[in-house]
KOLFI-959286 format. One record per residue (C-alpha): residue in three letters; x, y, z. Coordinates in nm, 2 decimals, decimal comma, m for minus. Example, Ala and Ser with C-alpha at 12.3 -4.5 7.8 and 13.67 -1.06 7.14 Angstrom:
BEGIN
<pt 'ALA' <1,23 m0,45 0,78>>
<pt 'SER' <1,37 m0,11 0,71>>
This chain:
BEGIN
<pt 'UNK' <m1,61 5,35 0,13>>
<pt 'UNK' <m1,66 5,00 m0,02>>
<pt 'UNK' <m1,73 4,74 0,24>>
<pt 'UNK' <m1,63 4,38 0,25>>
<pt 'UNK' <m1,87 4,27 0,53>>
<pt 'UNK' <m2,23 4,16 0,53>>
<pt 'UNK' <m2,50 4,26 0,77>>
<pt 'UNK' <m2,63 3,96 0,98>>
<pt 'UNK' <m2,95 3,94 0,78>>
<pt 'UNK' <m2,76 3,96 0,45>>
<pt 'UNK' <m2,53 3,68 0,57>>
<pt 'UNK' <m2,83 3,46 0,67>>
<pt 'UNK' <m3,00 3,52 0,34>>
<pt 'UNK' <m2,68 3,44 0,15>>
<pt 'UNK' <m2,62 3,13 0,35>>
<pt 'UNK' <m2,97 3,00 0,27>>
<pt 'UNK' <m2,92 3,08 m0,10>>
<pt 'UNK' <m2,59 2,90 m0,11>>
<pt 'UNK' <m2,73 2,59 0,06>>
<pt 'UNK' <m3,02 2,58 m0,19>>
<pt 'UNK' <m2,77 2,62 m0,48>>
<pt 'UNK' <m2,52 2,36 m0,39>>
<pt 'UNK' <m2,59 2,21 m0,05>>
<pt 'UNK' <m2,31 2,38 0,15>>
<pt 'UNK' <m2,41 2,48 0,50>>
<pt 'UNK' <m2,22 2,79 0,61>>
<pt 'UNK' <m2,31 2,81 0,98>>
<pt 'UNK' <m2,32 3,12 1,19>>
<pt 'UNK' <m1,95 3,22 1,21>>
<pt 'UNK' <m1,82 3,20 0,86>>
<pt 'UNK' <m1,83 3,57 0,77>>
<pt 'UNK' <m1,45 3,56 0,72>>
<pt 'UNK' <m1,48 3,27 0,47>>
<pt 'UNK' <m1,74 3,46 0,26>>
<pt 'UNK' <m1,53 3,77 0,27>>
<pt 'UNK' <m1,20 3,59 0,17>>
<pt 'UNK' <m1,36 3,39 m0,10>>
<pt 'UNK' <m1,58 3,66 m0,26>>
<pt 'UNK' <m1,39 3,98 m0,22>>
<pt 'UNK' <m1,17 3,91 m0,53>>
<pt 'UNK' <m1,49 3,90 m0,74>>
<pt 'UNK' <m1,59 4,26 m0,65>>
<pt 'UNK' <m1,33 4,40 m0,89>>
<pt 'UNK' <m1,39 4,14 m1,16>>
<pt 'UNK' <m1,76 4,23 m1,18>>
<pt 'UNK' <m1,73 4,60 m1,11>>
<pt 'UNK' <m1,92 4,60 m0,78>>
<pt 'UNK' <m1,84 4,83 m0,49>>
<pt 'UNK' <m1,93 4,62 m0,19>>
<pt 'UNK' <m1,97 4,26 m0,08>>
<pt 'UNK' <m2,33 4,34 m0,01>>
<pt 'UNK' <m2,39 4,44 m0,37>>
<pt 'UNK' <m2,21 4,13 m0,49>>
<pt 'UNK' <m2,42 3,89 m0,29>>
<pt 'UNK' <m2,75 4,07 m0,38>>
<pt 'UNK' <m2,67 4,07 m0,75>>
<pt 'UNK' <m2,56 3,70 m0,74>>
<pt 'UNK' <m2,91 3,60 m0,62>>
<pt 'UNK' <m3,09 3,76 m0,91>>
<pt 'UNK' <m3,21 3,51 m1,17>>
<pt 'UNK' <m3,07 3,71 m1,46>>
<pt 'UNK' <m2,72 3,72 m1,31>>
<pt 'UNK' <m2,63 3,36 m1,40>>
<pt 'UNK' <m2,26 3,43 m1,48>>
<pt 'UNK' <m2,21 3,61 m1,14>>
<pt 'UNK' <m2,40 3,34 m0,96>>
<pt 'UNK' <m2,18 3,07 m1,11>>
<pt 'UNK' <m1,87 3,26 m1,01>>
<pt 'UNK' <m1,99 3,30 m0,65>>
<pt 'UNK' <m2,09 2,94 m0,61>>
<pt 'UNK' <m1,76 2,82 m0,76>>
<pt 'UNK' <m1,56 3,06 m0,53>>
<pt 'UNK' <m1,74 2,92 m0,23>>
<pt 'UNK' <m1,70 2,55 m0,32>>
<pt 'UNK' <m1,33 2,55 m0,42>>
<pt 'UNK' <m1,14 2,36 m0,16>>
<pt 'UNK' <m0,78 2,26 m0,12>>
<pt 'UNK' <m0,67 1,91 m0,20>>
<pt 'UNK' <m0,34 1,72 m0,24>>
<pt 'UNK' <m0,20 1,39 m0,37>>
<pt 'UNK' <m0,28 1,06 m0,20>>
<pt 'UNK' <m0,46 1,23 0,09>>
<pt 'UNK' <m0,44 1,03 0,41>>
<pt 'UNK' <m0,25 0,75 0,22>>
<pt 'UNK' <m0,47 0,46 0,34>>
<pt 'UNK' <m0,76 0,49 0,09>>
<pt 'UNK' <m0,51 0,44 m0,19>>
<pt 'UNK' <m0,34 0,16 m0,01>>
<pt 'UNK' <m0,67 m0,01 0,03>>
<pt 'UNK' <m0,75 0,05 m0,34>>
<pt 'UNK' <m0,43 m0,12 m0,44>>
<pt 'UNK' <m0,42 m0,40 m0,19>>
<pt 'UNK' <m0,78 m0,49 m0,13>>
<pt 'UNK' <m1,03 m0,33 m0,37>>
<pt 'UNK' <m0,87 m0,37 m0,71>>
<pt 'UNK' <m0,77 m0,74 m0,66>>
<pt 'UNK' <m1,12 m0,82 m0,54>>
<pt 'UNK' <m1,30 m0,63 m0,82>>
<pt 'UNK' <m1,07 m0,78 m1,08>>
<pt 'UNK' <m1,23 m1,12 m1,01>>
<pt 'UNK' <m1,55 m0,99 m1,16>>
<pt 'UNK' <m1,40 m1,03 m1,50>>
<pt 'UNK' <m1,51 m0,69 m1,64>>
<pt 'UNK' <m1,41 m0,33 m1,65>>
<pt 'UNK' <m1,38 m0,16 m1,30>>
<pt 'UNK' <m1,55 0,18 m1,26>>
<pt 'UNK' <m1,44 0,43 m1,00>>
<pt 'UNK' <m1,59 0,77 m0,92>>
<pt 'UNK' <m1,41 1,06 m0,77>>
<pt 'UNK' <m1,72 1,26 m0,67>>
<pt 'UNK' <m1,56 1,59 m0,57>>
<pt 'UNK' <m1,24 1,59 m0,76>>
<pt 'UNK' <m1,14 1,96 m0,72>>
<pt 'UNK' <m0,82 2,03 m0,92>>
<pt 'UNK' <m0,76 1,66 m1,00>>
<pt 'UNK' <m0,52 1,53 m0,74>>
<pt 'UNK' <m0,76 1,26 m0,62>>
<pt 'UNK' <m0,85 1,09 m0,95>>
<pt 'UNK' <m0,50 1,12 m1,08>>
<pt 'UNK' <m0,38 0,96 m0,76>>
<pt 'UNK' <m0,62 0,67 m0,84>>
<pt 'UNK' <m0,49 0,64 m1,19>>
<pt 'UNK' <m0,13 0,62 m1,06>>
<pt 'UNK' <m0,24 0,34 m0,83>>
<pt 'UNK' <m0,39 0,15 m1,12>>
<pt 'UNK' <m0,07 0,19 m1,33>>
<pt 'UNK' <0,15 0,08 m1,03>>
<pt 'UNK' <m0,08 m0,22 m0,98>>
<pt 'UNK' <m0,05 m0,32 m1,34>>
<pt 'UNK' <0,33 m0,31 m1,31>>
<pt 'UNK' <0,32 m0,53 m0,99>>
<pt 'UNK' <0,05 m0,77 m1,11>>
<pt 'UNK' <0,06 m0,80 m1,49>>
<pt 'UNK' <m0,27 m0,92 m1,63>>
<pt 'UNK' <m0,48 m0,86 m1,32>>
<pt 'UNK' <m0,65 m0,55 m1,46>>
<pt 'UNK' <m0,67 m0,67 m1,82>>
<pt 'UNK' <m1,04 m0,57 m1,85>>
<pt 'UNK' <m0,97 m0,21 m1,79>>
<pt 'UNK' <m1,04 0,06 m1,53>>
<pt 'UNK' <m1,25 0,37 m1,59>>
<pt 'UNK' <m1,22 0,66 m1,36>>
<pt 'UNK' <m1,50 0,93 m1,36>>
<pt 'UNK' <m1,42 1,26 m1,18>>
<pt 'UNK' <m1,68 1,52 m1,11>>
<pt 'UNK' <m1,70 1,86 m0,94>>
<pt 'UNK' <m1,95 2,14 m0,92>>
<pt 'UNK' <m1,70 2,40 m1,04>>
<pt 'UNK' <m1,64 2,42 m1,41>>
<pt 'UNK' <m1,34 2,65 m1,35>>
<pt 'UNK' <m1,17 2,39 m1,12>>
<pt 'UNK' <m1,25 2,11 m1,37>>
<pt 'UNK' <m1,07 2,30 m1,65>>
<pt 'UNK' <m0,76 2,31 m1,42>>
<pt 'UNK' <m0,80 1,94 m1,35>>
<pt 'UNK' <m0,83 1,84 m1,71>>
<pt 'UNK' <m0,51 2,03 m1,80>>
<pt 'UNK' <m0,32 1,83 m1,54>>
<pt 'UNK' <m0,06 2,09 m1,49>>
<pt 'UNK' <0,07 2,18 m1,14>>
<pt 'UNK' <0,32 2,42 m0,99>>
<pt 'UNK' <0,59 2,34 m0,75>>
<pt 'UNK' <0,38 2,41 m0,44>>
<pt 'UNK' <0,11 2,17 m0,55>>
<pt 'UNK' <0,36 1,90 m0,64>>
<pt 'UNK' <0,51 1,90 m0,29>>
<pt 'UNK' <0,17 1,82 m0,12>>
<pt 'UNK' <0,16 1,44 m0,08>>
<pt 'UNK' <0,36 1,34 m0,39>>
<pt 'UNK' <0,67 1,14 m0,35>>
<pt 'UNK' <0,98 1,21 m0,56>>
<pt 'UNK' <0,95 0,86 m0,72>>
<pt 'UNK' <0,59 0,91 m0,83>>
<pt 'UNK' <0,68 1,26 m0,96>>
<pt 'UNK' <0,95 1,10 m1,17>>
<pt 'UNK' <0,73 0,82 m1,30>>
<pt 'UNK' <0,41 1,00 m1,37>>
<pt 'UNK' <0,49 1,36 m1,46>>
<pt 'UNK' <0,67 1,55 m1,74>>
<pt 'UNK' <0,80 1,91 m1,75>>
<pt 'UNK' <0,56 2,18 m1,86>>
<pt 'UNK' <0,56 2,56 m1,87>>
<pt 'UNK' <0,36 2,58 m1,54>>
<pt 'UNK' <0,58 2,33 m1,36>>
<pt 'UNK' <0,50 1,96 m1,42>>
<pt 'UNK' <0,22 1,79 m1,62>>
<pt 'UNK' <0,05 1,46 m1,55>>
<pt 'UNK' <0,17 1,20 m1,80>>
<pt 'UNK' <m0,08 1,15 m2,09>>
<pt 'UNK' <m0,15 0,78 m2,01>>
<pt 'UNK' <m0,24 0,87 m1,65>>
<pt 'UNK' <m0,47 1,15 m1,77>>
<pt 'UNK' <m0,64 0,94 m2,03>>
<pt 'UNK' <m0,78 0,71 m1,77>>
<pt 'UNK' <m0,98 0,99 m1,61>>
<pt 'UNK' <m1,30 1,13 m1,76>>
<pt 'UNK' <m1,40 1,47 m1,60>>
<pt 'UNK' <m1,76 1,59 m1,59>>
<pt 'UNK' <m1,95 1,87 m1,42>>
<pt 'UNK' <m2,20 1,76 m1,15>>
<pt 'UNK' <m2,38 1,90 m0,85>>
<pt 'UNK' <m2,40 1,62 m0,59>>
<pt 'UNK' <m2,76 1,74 m0,51>>
<pt 'UNK' <m2,86 1,65 m0,87>>
<pt 'UNK' <m2,93 1,31 m1,02>>
<pt 'UNK' <m2,64 1,07 m1,09>>
<pt 'UNK' <m2,84 0,85 m1,33>>
<pt 'UNK' <m2,64 0,96 m1,64>>
<pt 'UNK' <m2,31 0,86 m1,48>>
<pt 'UNK' <m2,40 0,49 m1,48>>
<pt 'UNK' <m2,30 0,24 m1,21>>
<pt 'UNK' <m1,98 0,22 m1,02>>
<pt 'UNK' <m1,77 m0,03 m0,81>>
<pt 'UNK' <m1,60 0,23 m0,60>>
<pt 'UNK' <m1,70 0,58 m0,50>>
<pt 'UNK' <m1,46 0,83 m0,33>>
<pt 'UNK' <m1,64 1,11 m0,15>>
<pt 'UNK' <m1,38 1,23 0,09>>
<pt 'UNK' <m1,41 1,53 0,32>>
<pt 'UNK' <m1,71 1,66 0,13>>
<pt 'UNK' <m2,02 1,55 0,33>>
<pt 'UNK' <m1,91 1,76 0,63>>
<pt 'UNK' <m2,03 2,07 0,43>>
<pt 'UNK' <m2,39 1,95 0,39>>
<pt 'UNK' <m2,69 1,94 0,62>>
<pt 'UNK' <m2,80 1,61 0,76>>
<pt 'UNK' <m3,09 1,60 0,52>>
<pt 'UNK' <m2,87 1,66 0,22>>
<pt 'UNK' <m2,62 1,41 0,35>>
<pt 'UNK' <m2,89 1,15 0,36>>
<pt 'UNK' <m3,00 1,23 0,00>>
<pt 'UNK' <m2,65 1,21 m0,13>>
<pt 'UNK' <m2,58 0,88 0,04>>
<pt 'UNK' <m2,90 0,72 m0,09>>
<pt 'UNK' <m2,80 0,83 m0,44>>
<pt 'UNK' <m2,45 0,69 m0,39>>
<pt 'UNK' <m2,60 0,35 m0,29>>
<pt 'UNK' <m2,82 0,36 m0,60>>
<pt 'UNK' <m2,51 0,44 m0,82>>
<pt 'UNK' <m2,30 0,15 m0,67>>
<pt 'UNK' <m2,31 m0,20 m0,81>>
<pt 'UNK' <m2,41 m0,47 m0,55>>
<pt 'UNK' <m2,13 m0,50 m0,30>>
<pt 'UNK' <m1,97 m0,18 m0,42>>
<pt 'UNK' <m1,75 0,04 m0,20>>
<pt 'UNK' <m1,78 0,39 m0,06>>
<pt 'UNK' <m1,47 0,56 0,07>>
<pt 'UNK' <m1,52 0,86 0,30>>
<pt 'UNK' <m1,29 1,11 0,47>>
<pt 'UNK' <m1,10 0,99 0,78>>
<pt 'UNK' <m1,32 1,18 1,02>>
<pt 'UNK' <m1,65 1,12 0,84>>
<pt 'UNK' <m1,92 0,87 0,96>>
<pt 'UNK' <m2,25 0,73 0,83>>
<pt 'UNK' <m2,39 0,69 1,18>>
<pt 'UNK' <m2,76 0,81 1,19>>
<pt 'UNK' <m2,76 0,89 0,82>>
<pt 'UNK' <m2,81 0,55 0,63>>
<pt 'UNK' <m2,83 0,18 0,69>>
<pt 'UNK' <m2,75 0,09 0,32>>
<pt 'UNK' <m2,38 0,04 0,39>>
<pt 'UNK' <m2,18 m0,19 0,62>>
<pt 'UNK' <m1,85 m0,08 0,77>>
<pt 'UNK' <m1,54 m0,27 0,68>>
<pt 'UNK' <m1,23 m0,25 0,90>>
<pt 'UNK' <m0,88 m0,31 0,76>>
<pt 'UNK' <m0,55 m0,26 0,93>>
<pt 'UNK' <m0,49 0,05 0,71>>
<pt 'UNK' <m0,83 0,21 0,77>>
<pt 'UNK' <m1,21 0,20 0,74>>
<pt 'UNK' <m1,43 0,19 0,42>>
<pt 'UNK' <m1,80 0,11 0,36>>
<pt 'UNK' <m1,96 m0,16 0,14>>
<pt 'UNK' <m2,31 m0,14 m0,01>>
<pt 'UNK' <m2,53 m0,40 0,16>>
C-alpha cells in the first residue's frame, strides 16, 4: 500500500536537502508538514509513496520534480496589510522622510508570496498621493521577489477569490483598488504596474536587484538557521541605501544576529534602520 510517511533517516536526509536548497530549517517534528505539502505531488508525478517522491526529488536529473517539491514546501499563507502597523509606518513616517531625498523611492518585498504584501504597499503609495499631492512626484518603485515561480505567476495575475479578499482587506480598499474578474476580483492596473515581480532565492546574491530604501522581510527569517539569518541580514544591509529601513515580522528580532541596524521605536511599532 502506498505510504505517505518518511522513515526517520529519510526525514533527516530530506530536511538537510531542503535547507541546502532554500535555507528552510524543518526541525524534528514536522513530518505532518512534509506529508501535507508533498502528498498532492505523488499523483502529479506518478509516484507511489512519499519516500519515492523525496528520493527522486534529490536526484540531479529531476529538476522539475525538485522545483515542485521546494515550491510546495516554501508556499506560505499571507494576507492584506498584515499586522497593520508596517503599512501605517510606511505611510506616516517612511514615505514622507524618503520623499525629502528628491529621487525615486525603491521598496523591496523580499518574500512576496501571492502578492498581498507588495500590492498593499502600492495601495499605500496611491493613498499617500491622494492625501499629499506632489510629495511622491519622483516616483516609487516596488520590487517583489519569491523563490516559487508558481506563486509568482499567481501574484503577477493579481486575481483573488472571495476568501483571499476577506483577509485583511477593508471594503473601502476593495472598492477603490479592485475590479471584478472571472476568479473574483483583480487588482487595478495602476496598482499592479507599480510592482515588478522577480524570482529570487534569499540565499543567493541580491546584486542584480540594485539598492533599496526600504526592505520588507516579514515572518520569513523564522524559517532559517542562525547562520543563514546572519547571511541574509548582511546582504540586506548591503542592498540598502545608507539610512535605509528594514521591516521584520512582529515577533522577529535581530538580537545576536547583526549589529548593522539600529532599532527605531514608534507608537505604531518597531522597525530597523541601517547604521
